[in-house]
N, C-alpha and C positions, 0 to 999 in steps of 0.2 A: 141700345134699348134692348137687343136681343141679350145681352149680357148680364143688364140690371134685371133682367127678367129669368134668366138661368140662377142668378145668385139669390133673387127673391124665392123662387121655388125649391132650391136645394137647401137654403137657410131653413124654411120651412118645413122643407123633410127632416133634417137635421135636429130639428128641438120636437117637433110635435108628435112625430113617430116615436120615437125613443121613449117619449116620456107615458105615449098609450099605449106600448108595446109592455113596457116597465108594469104598469097598470093592471094590463090581464095577466102577466105573468105570478103579480102578489095573491092572484086568486086560486093558483094551482097549488096543488099541496106541498108544504113544505120541502120534502125529503124528495120530490121530482124538483122542485125549483133549485135545490142544494147541488143536485147533481147538473140540471143548465147551468149553471153559472160559472162553473169554472172552464168548461166548452165556451162559452160567450168570451170570456177576457181573455181566452189563449187564441181567439181567431182574432179581437179587437187587438191586440198587441201586435200581433202580424201587419194588419191593415198599418197600423201607427206607425211602425217602422220602416215598412215599404215604403209608405207615403213619404214622410222625412227622407227615407236613404236614396233611394231611387226617384223619388219625383221635387220636393221642395229644391233639397239641397242641389241635385245637378244643375238645375233651374237657376238657382241662386250664383251658381258658381258661376256658369257660364253667361250669364245675362253683366255680370260685372267685371270677370276676369281679374279680381281681386280676392283671391282664396283667401289672405292674412286676415281683411275686412269681416268677410263673409264669416269665415270660422267664430271671430271675435263678438259678432253678433247671436252667434248658435251660443257660446261660453257665457257671456254675458244674459242671456234667455234664461239658461238652464238656471243661473244662479237667481233670475229674478225672482221663479217658479220656488226656488228653494226659498228662498226667503217668505213668499205669500204663503206658502204652505206653514210656515214656520210661525207666522200670524192668524193661522187656521183661514184664511182668504181665498186659497186655492186649495183644495181639500178631495180624496178622491175614496168611496167607499165602493169596491167590487164586490161584495157579499149581502146575501141578505139582511144577517145579523153582526153587520160592524158595529164594533165598539173601542177602534181607534181613537176616532177622533170623540173629544167632547161638547166639543160648540153647543149653545143654546140652538134651539128651534130656528131661529133669525137669523143667526149667522150661518146656518146652511143652506138657507135660501140666496143670502149675500154672496156667498162662496159659489153656489151653481150657478149664481146670474153672472159673476164674474167670469166663472168657467165657459158659460154658454156665450157672452160675450167674444172670448178669444177665439171659439169655434166659427163665431161669423166673420171677425176678422180673417181668421184661416181660408173659410172658403171663397169667402170676397179675394181674397189678397190671389188666392190659386185661379180662380176663374178670368181675373183681369191679365194673366199669363196665357191660359190655352183653356179652350172647353174640357179636354180629357183631363190637364192636369186637376180642373174642379171636379169632375165627377170622382176623381179617386182621391182627393182628400174629402170629399163629401161622404164616403162609403167609410173613410176610414173615420170622421167626426160621428156618425151615424153606431158604426160597431161597437166602439167606446163607450157611445153614450148608454146606450141601452142597461148596461149592467151599474155603471155611473147612477143612472135612474132609480133604478130597482135599489139601490144603497142608500139614494135622498129619501125616497118612500118608506124605506125600512127604518131611518132615523127619525124623521117624523112623527113615524107611528110609535113610535117609541117613547118622543117627547110629549104625547098625549094627544097628537092630533088625530081627527077623524079621518079615513079613508077620503071623502070628499074632500075637505079641505085641505088632506096633503096633498094631493091631482091635483084644486086649484092653484097651490104654493108652487107646485112644480110647474103649472101650465105658465105661471105669469114670469118666474125665474126663465124660463125658456124662450122669453121673446124678448129676451137681451141679444141671442141668437141673430135675429132680425136686424136687431139696432144695429148691430157690429158690424154685420155683413153691409146695410146699405151705406152708413157713416164711411166704410172703407172705400165704399166705390166712389163716393161723389170726391172723398177726399185725394185719391191716388190715381182715377183715372185718366187727370192730367198732370200727373207726377209719376212719370214711368219709372224713373231711376232708385225711387226711394222702393216699388214692390219688392226685387232682389232681396233684401234686407228684411221686410212686411214676412217674406219667407224663410228668410233662415231665425227670426225667433219663432214664426209657428212653428216649423221643424224640431226648434228647443222643446216647445210645449210636446209635442207627438214623441221626443225622445224621453224626455222627461218623466211622461207619463208613463211609457213601457217599461223603462228601465228602474224606475225607483218606486212605482207603484206594484205595477201589475208583476212582472215577473219575479220580485222576491217572493210575492204570494204563492204564486205557483211551483216553484221550488221547494216549498216545505208539502208537496206530495211526491212523495217516494217511492211508491209503489211502480215494476217496470211499465204496467198497464198504462196507468193514471201519465207517467212521465212521455210514454209512444205516444197514447193522443195528442194530449198537450204539443207535443212536438209537431206531429201533423197537422194540428189545427193551426200551430203558429207559423207553418208552412205555407197553408191554406191560406191566411191571411197573407202573405207576402204574395204567395200567387195569384192572388186577387188583382194586386195591385198592378202586376208585372206582367199578367194577362188584359188589361184596362191600356195599360200603355201599349201594349201590343197591336190588340184592335185599333188604337186611333192614329198607330204610326208612330 
């Protein structure tokens, strides 16, 4: 029951907290928000990569002792998320004026719900391994969900939604995080052999988001100062995961 309680709490934090913070950030001046977002996504990229390469993958590889099979799941996961993004079901906007995706408002909500569902799967799968792993992964989820939710808000507002309706739609789509977490807990708590492969696919989602969506956007900043700040925040995100692992042994 303790594990289920932790999964519930952190799924709630991973869904409601980013939506609430994103809603607040939409009320700050546009110029300030445009300066803050690159900082947030730089840190988020570090937490995603740190959680995937320092937490999920090592645990999956150690648990199975079959690296080729685990890496096959990672590769398959990356291909899956690539295909989903092509279908506009797995989409990411990490800036307030995102114009890359042209999906209609309802598709934005569907894509976000799917994304949040997978976040719940990731959180639950990690807590089934250990509490420190679950906490580290939850931090990575929260870090990358804040700029993601800001992008979702901006898109919905562009499609003519009121601020109140955009907030309601994002809260509804975020409920799938809890659903994913609870489903995985009940499905895998008695199937420990499957957990490493869930971690492998989860790691693939983190790697795909960081390398395919976040870092290419950050690489468009060419000034030395901006590049230095982004690099430091990227390292800070990785350092956060390292620190959590060190504090919890």
